[in-house]
Structures are given as C-alpha cells and as structure tokens.
N, C-alpha and C positions, 0 to 999 in steps of 0.2 A: 199494421201500425202506419199512420198517416205522419209521415216529417214532417216538423213546420219549425220555423225558425224563431230563436230566440225572441230578436227583435220584434219580427210578428206577431210571436205570442203575448207582448206587454201590450201590444195596442189594441187586438181585440179577447182580451182575457177574458170578460166577461161571456163572449160568445162562443169561444173554446170549453169552460167550465158547463154551457149550458149542454155541450152538446157529446160532455162527457156524464154528465148525469142524466140527459131526460130521451138520448141516440144510442148513449151506451157506444161512446165511439171511444178510442184509442190514440195518442196519439204521443209520439219521441219530439223532442224538443232538442234541436239541435245547433251548433254553432258554428260557422262551417261547414266543415264536412264530421263534426265531431260530436257522438252524443252526449248529452248534457244532464238528461231526464223524462221520468214518463209521467203523462198524465192519463191517467184509468180509473173505472169504474170504484168507487169501492168496492162493491161488492168484490171484481177480481182483488182489491187488496187484500178483504179478507182472505178470501180463499189462498191466496199466497202465505201469509201470516198464518191460518191454519197449519195447510201443508208443513208451512217449515218446523211447527211446532210438531208436528205428527213423525216429521223424520229426525227432529231430535232425543224422539222418544223412542224410535226405532231403534237396537241393536242395531250394526250392520252388517249386514247380508252375504257369510262366508260360504266360498264356493264348496260345494261338498269335495272331498278328496278323492272320492272315489267314482265319481260322475263317469260315466262313460268317455265322456269329451274329451274326459283332460288324460286317456288313456291312449297311450300309442298304439298304432296294429301290429 
C-alpha cells in the first residue's frame, strides 16, 4: 500500500479516489510518520466486513487437550 501525506491527499482528493475506484489501488494516509487512515476499494471493505461478521459468529477454536503437540516426550 502506498503511503501519502494527508496534505497531499487534500490537494488531489479526486485523483486518489479515482485511482482507488478504477485501478483498485489502496493508500495509507499519514501525518508525519503516523498512519491516520486507509483509502481502499469498496470491494475490499465489503470483504473485510463479511469476514468480521463470520468471525463474530464462529465460536473461538479451542485446542484439543489430547493433541500430540501438547504432550511432553
């Protein structure tokens, strides 16, 4: 993901939005060295949202207490 300064993004917001929408690029907006936000294609956001919902529905996987990897030699 390419990093761009927030000030640069403000100057060319339309250009960056077009690059995200039409070229599928993603950007991290920075202020100094600090990451402030991400600009990603909506398709990626939709997939992340779906994944988040799936993870909320699935019970946390519990390790098998009889697993060979947990037994001492």
